[in-house]
C-alpha positions in Angstrom: 10.1 -132.9 -277.2 12.7 -130.2 -277.4 13.3 -127.6 -274.7 12.5 -128.1 -271.0 9.5 -128.3 -268.7 9.5 -125.9 -265.8 7.1 -125.1 -263.0 6.9 -121.8 -261.1 6.1 -122.4 -257.4 4.3 -119.9 -255.2 7.6 -118.4 -254.0 8.5 -117.7 -257.6 11.1 -120.5 -257.6 11.6 -122.1 -261.0 11.6 -125.9 -260.8 13.1 -127.9 -263.6 11.2 -131.1 -264.4 12.9 -134.2 -265.7 11.3 -136.7 -268.0 10.8 -140.1 -266.4 9.5 -143.2 -268.1 6.5 -144.9 -266.6 7.3 -147.8 -264.4 4.7 -149.9 -266.2 2.0 -149.8 -268.9 -0.7 -150.3 -266.2 0.4 -147.0 -264.5 -0.3 -145.1 -267.7 -3.6 -146.9 -268.1 -4.6 -145.9 -264.5 -3.7 -142.3 -265.2 -5.8 -142.3 -268.4 -8.9 -143.8 -266.6 -8.5 -141.2 -263.8 -7.8 -138.3 -266.1 -9.4 -139.0 -269.5 -8.8 -135.4 -270.6 -5.2 -136.4 -271.1 -6.5 -137.6 -274.5 -6.4 -134.0 -275.4 -8.5 -134.3 -278.6 -9.5 -131.1 -280.4 -13.2 -131.3 -281.5 -13.9 -130.9 -285.2 -16.3 -128.1 -284.2 -14.2 -125.4 -282.4 -17.1 -124.1 -280.4 -17.5 -127.4 -278.6 -15.4 -129.2 -275.9 -15.1 -132.9 -275.3 -16.1 -134.6 -272.1 -15.4 -138.3 -271.7 -17.5 -141.2 -270.3 -15.4 -144.3 -269.4 -17.4 -147.3 -270.6 -14.9 -150.1 -269.8 -11.3 -150.8 -269.2 -9.8 -153.9 -270.9 -12.9 -154.5 -273.1 -13.4 -156.9 -276.0 -15.6 -157.2 -279.0 -17.7 -160.4 -279.3 -17.7 -162.3 -282.6 -20.1 -164.5 -284.5 -18.7 -167.5 -282.5 -20.9 -167.8 -279.4 -18.9 -167.3 -276.3 -15.8 -166.2 -278.0 -14.4 -162.6 -277.8 -11.6 -161.1 -279.7 -10.0 -157.8 -280.4 -9.3 -157.0 -276.8 -8.6 -153.3 -276.2 -7.5 -151.2 -273.2 -10.4 -148.7 -273.1 -13.7 -147.7 -274.6 -14.6 -144.1 -274.0 -17.6 -142.1 -275.3 -17.6 -138.4 -275.8 -20.7 -136.2 -275.5 -21.4 -136.5 -279.2 -21.8 -140.3 -278.6 -18.7 -141.1 -280.6 -17.2 -144.4 -279.5 -13.4 -143.9 -278.8 -11.4 -147.1 -278.8 -8.1 -146.7 -277.0 -5.0 -148.9 -277.1 -2.3 -148.1 -274.6 1.3 -149.1 -275.2 4.4 -148.8 -273.1 7.6 -147.7 -274.9 9.0 -151.2 -274.3 5.9 -152.8 -276.0 7.2 -156.0 -277.7 4.5 -156.2 -280.3 5.5 -154.8 -283.8 3.9 -151.6 -285.0 2.1 -153.4 -287.9 0.3 -155.8 -285.5 -0.9 -153.0 -283.2 -2.2 -150.9 -286.2 -3.8 -154.0 -287.8 -5.6 -154.8 -284.5 -7.0 -151.3 -284.3 -8.3 -151.5 -287.9 -10.0 -154.8 -286.9 -11.8 -152.7 -284.2 -13.0 -150.3 -286.8 -14.2 -153.0 -289.1 -16.0 -155.2 -286.5 -17.2 -153.0 -283.7 -20.3 -151.9 -285.5 -21.2 -155.4 -286.5 -20.6 -157.4 -283.4 -20.9 -154.8 -280.6 -24.6 -154.1 -279.8 -25.3 -151.0 -277.9 -27.0 -153.0 -275.2 -23.6 -154.6 -274.5 -21.9 -151.2 -274.3 -24.6 -150.1 -271.7 -24.0 -153.2 -269.7 -20.2 -152.7 -269.7 -20.7 -149.1 -268.6 -22.9 -150.2 -265.7 -20.4 -152.9 -264.7 -17.6 -150.4 -264.7 -19.6 -148.0 -262.5 -20.3 -150.8 -260.0 -16.7 -151.8 -260.0 -15.9 -148.3 -258.8 -18.9 -148.2 -256.3 -20.5 -145.4 -258.4 -24.1 -144.9 -259.4 -24.4 -145.2 -263.2 -27.2 -142.6 -263.3 -25.2 -140.1 -261.4 -22.1 -140.8 -263.5 -24.2 -140.2 -266.7 -25.7 -137.0 -265.2 -22.2 -135.7 -264.4 -21.2 -136.5 -267.9 -24.0 -134.9 -269.9 -26.1 -133.0 -267.3 -29.2 -134.0 -265.4 -31.6 -132.9 -268.2 -29.9 -135.1 -270.9 -31.9 -137.7 -272.7 -30.0 -140.9 -271.9 -32.1 -143.1 -274.2 -31.4 -140.8 -277.1 -27.7 -140.7 -276.3 -27.4 -144.5 -276.4 -29.3 -144.6 -279.7 -26.8 -142.1 -281.1 -24.0 -144.4 -280.0 -25.6 -147.2 -282.0 -26.0 -145.1 -285.1 -22.5 -143.8 -284.9 -21.2 -147.4 -284.7 -23.3 -148.4 -287.7 -22.0 -145.5 -289.7 -18.4 -146.1 -288.8 -18.2 -142.8 -286.9 -15.7 -143.9 -284.3 -12.3 -142.7 -283.0 -9.3 -145.0 -282.8 -6.5 -143.8 -280.5 -3.0 -145.1 -279.8 -1.7 -143.8 -276.5 1.9 -144.2 -275.4 4.7 -142.4 -273.6 6.6 -142.3 -276.9 5.2 -142.4 -280.5 7.9 -143.1 -283.0 8.2 -141.1 -286.1 7.1 -144.0 -288.3 4.0 -144.4 -286.2 3.2 -140.7 -286.5 3.3 -140.8 -290.3 1.0 -143.9 -290.4 -1.5 -142.2 -288.0 -1.5 -138.9 -289.9 -2.0 -140.8 -293.2 -4.9 -142.8 -291.9 -6.6 -139.9 -290.2 -6.4 -137.9 -293.4 -7.9 -140.7 -295.5 -10.6 -142.1 -293.1 -13.9 -140.4 -292.9 -16.0 -140.3 -290.8 -13.7 -142.3 -288.5 -10.7 -140.6 -286.8 -7.3 -142.2 -286.2 -5.1 -140.4 -283.7 -2.2 -141.0 -281.4 -1.5 -139.4 -278.1 1.9 -139.1 -276.5 1.7 -138.6 -272.7 5.1 -137.9 -271.1 5.7 -137.9 -267.4 8.0 -135.3 -265.8 9.1 -135.2 -262.2 11.1 -133.1 -259.8 13.3 -135.4 -257.7 13.8 -132.6 -255.1 10.2 -132.0 -254.1 8.3 -134.9 -255.7 6.2 -132.8 -258.1 4.8 -134.5 -261.2 3.6 -133.1 -264.5 2.0 -134.9 -267.4 2.3 -133.5 -270.9 0.1 -134.8 -273.7 0.6 -134.3 -277.4 -2.1 -135.3 -279.9 -0.7 -136.6 -283.3 -2.8 -136.9 -286.4 -5.0 -133.8 -286.0 -3.2 -131.8 -288.7 -4.8 -128.6 -290.0 -5.8 -130.4 -293.2 -7.4 -133.4 -291.3 -9.2 -131.1 -288.9 -10.7 -129.1 -291.8 -11.8 -132.3 -293.5 -13.4 -133.7 -290.3 -15.1 -130.4 -289.5 -17.0 -130.7 -292.8 -19.2 -133.3 -291.1 -20.7 -130.4 -289.1 -20.2 -127.1 -290.9 -18.9 -125.4 -294.0 -20.0 -125.2 -297.7 -20.2 -128.9 -298.5 -21.8 -130.0 -301.8 -24.1 -132.8 -301.0 -25.0 -135.8 -303.2 -27.1 -138.9 -302.6 -24.4 -141.1 -301.0 -22.9 -138.4 -298.7 -26.4 -137.2 -297.6 -27.7 -140.6 -296.7 -24.5 -141.6 -294.9 -24.6 -138.4 -292.8 -28.3 -138.7 -292.2 -27.9 -142.3 -290.9 -25.2 -141.0 -288.5 -27.4 -138.3 -287.2 -30.8 -139.9 -287.0 -30.6 -143.6 -287.6 -31.7 -146.2 -290.1 -35.5 -145.9 -289.5 -35.6 -142.1 -290.1 -33.4 -142.5 -293.2 -36.0 -144.7 -294.8 -38.3 -141.7 -294.8 -35.6 -139.7 -296.7 -35.3 -142.5 -299.2 -39.0 -142.6 -299.7 -39.1 -138.8 -300.4 -36.1 -139.2 -302.7 -37.6 -142.0 -304.6 -40.9 -140.1 -305.0 -39.0 -137.2 -306.7 -37.1 -139.6 -308.9 -40.5 -141.1 -310.1 -41.8 -137.6 -311.0 -38.9 -136.8 -313.3 -41.2 -135.3 -315.9 -42.3 -132.6 -313.4 -39.6 -132.3 -310.7 -35.9 -133.1 -310.3 -33.5 -133.6 -307.4 -31.6 -130.4 -306.6 -28.7 -130.7 -304.1 -27.8 -127.8 -301.9 -24.6 -126.9 -300.1 -23.7 -126.3 -296.5 -23.4 -128.7 -293.6 -25.7 -127.0 -291.2 -28.6 -126.2 -293.6 -27.7 -128.3 -296.7 -29.9 -131.0 -298.2 -32.0 -131.5 -301.4 -35.2 -130.1 -302.9 -37.9 -131.2 -305.3 -37.2 -128.6 -308.0 -39.9 -127.9 -310.5 -38.9 -128.3 -314.2 -41.3 -125.7 -315.6 -40.6 -122.0 -314.9 -42.6 -120.7 -312.0 -42.4 -118.2 -309.1 -42.2 -121.4 -307.1 -38.8 -123.1 -307.7 -39.2 -126.0 -305.2 -42.1 -128.0 -303.9 -40.2 -128.7 -300.7 -36.8 -128.9 -299.2 -35.4 -131.7 -297.1 -32.5 -130.6 -294.8 -29.8 -132.5 -293.0 -31.4 -131.1 -289.8 -34.2 -133.6 -290.3 -36.9 -131.2 -291.4 -39.1 -131.0 -294.5 -39.7 -127.3 -295.3 -41.6 -125.1 -297.8 -41.5 -121.4 -298.6 -45.0 -120.0 -298.1 -44.3 -116.7 -299.8 -43.3 -118.4 -303.0 -46.4 -120.6 -302.9 -48.5 -117.5 -302.5 -47.0 -115.9 -305.6 -47.8 -119.0 -307.8 -51.0 -119.7 -309.7 -53.5 -121.0 -308.7 -52.6 -120.2 -305.0 -52.2 -116.5 -305.6 -55.9 -115.8 -305.0 -58.0 -116.2 -301.9 -59.8 -119.4 -302.9 -56.6 -121.2 -304.0 -54.7 -120.0 -300.9 -57.5 -121.2 -298.6 -57.6 -124.6 -300.2 -53.8 -124.9 -300.0 -53.8 -124.0 -296.3 -56.4 -126.6 -295.5 -54.5 -129.3 -297.4 -51.1 -128.5 -295.8 -52.6 -128.3 -292.3 -53.6 -131.9 -292.6 -50.0 -133.0 -292.8 -48.8 -130.5 -290.2 -47.5 -127.6 -292.3 -49.2 -124.4 -291.1 -49.5 -121.6 -293.6 -50.3 -118.0 -292.4 -53.8 -116.6 -293.0 -52.2 -113.6 -294.8 -50.4 -115.0 -297.9 -48.1 -112.0 -297.9 -46.7 -113.0 -294.5 -43.3 -114.7 -295.1 -43.2 -118.1 -293.3 -41.2 -121.3 -293.7 -43.4 -124.1 -292.3 -41.5 -127.2 -291.3 -42.4 -130.9 -290.7 -40.0 -132.7 -288.3 -39.6 -136.0 -290.1 -38.7 -137.9 -286.9 -42.4 -137.3 -285.8 -43.5 -139.5 -288.8 -43.8 -143.0 -287.3 -43.0 -145.0 -290.5 -42.8 -144.9 -294.2 -46.5 -145.7 -294.7 -47.4 -142.6 -292.6 -45.6 -140.5 -295.2 -48.1 -141.3 -297.9 -50.5 -138.4 -297.1 -47.6 -136.0 -297.5 -46.7 -137.4 -300.9 -50.4 -137.4 -301.9 -50.6 -133.7 -300.9 -47.6 -132.8 -303.1 -49.0 -134.8 -306.0 -52.2 -132.7 -305.6 -50.0 -129.5 -305.7 -48.4 -130.7 -309.0 -51.8 -131.4 -310.5 -53.0 -127.9 -309.5 -49.9 -126.3 -311.0 -50.5 -128.1 -314.3 -54.1 -126.7 -314.5 
């Protein structure tokens, strides 16, 4: 880092700080556990901020071999988005070659989701709290707030691991230029995983014993940030693979089976409807688009927010639902699957079905039967 580090004391005295290497790697590890915000990560969504939950220090990932654990790492953190953050701390005098350290971290990425059940992560978190004589429930409440749904959070940790939505971080007092280039390359190429390095330098004032820590995050280039942010916002063009991967990351495997069922139903009705992919990460998704011209373009829309939605106004303009008897019959049918149409067909409304409330794939059959009925009525 060029330039100098200076502190202004209360008497307006300017104090020059001198860079001082850490006496040991363990000292840097202790600072990181005490002050995890030194990680300094910028969230992909600018309006949010990251908090950190320390799960375990000096953890390991179990393998298929019973009783054997490999891939030891220095830290496992979780942020409030339930993204597992695996941290490897190195001292500048680290004897291991760079290739070995990077290879080990990629082993983490490849094996954590397979061999690291969320129950093990919860156990490690509780053990770490007890080691510090802290109440795990209070620690979690301080982390996410007393009203947070702890069970839902741990489930999101599981789905993030399964989807490879993790963060790999190299932390050291000095990150060589060669390492910087590798990290920036990997972070640009890997999605949804992040690969970052953090350089945490220590500065002291020998005269009065003041100490300052300066962290610098490497890998979060403007291009990489923009790419990672597309997971949450922007004008993204969806397709089957990207949508299913993002849906698994947000809602889990079980809920995604419902999406696949809806998708397959549309695919099997190719003579009447077709898949139409939308754009936008907040509201994007796919619709069952009618092939024949009609005031009603789509039977329904499935969003990345987990909702199935219809446009009641367009239904009201389409034969045979554009008269009182047809509208009443449609209202009755839709109400049976939880979509409430207004009494007045001219009142614009966008009824939604929250798919997570559907218990399983079989319970989705009445919804599909209802839309098959709509197709039959449109054909009359």
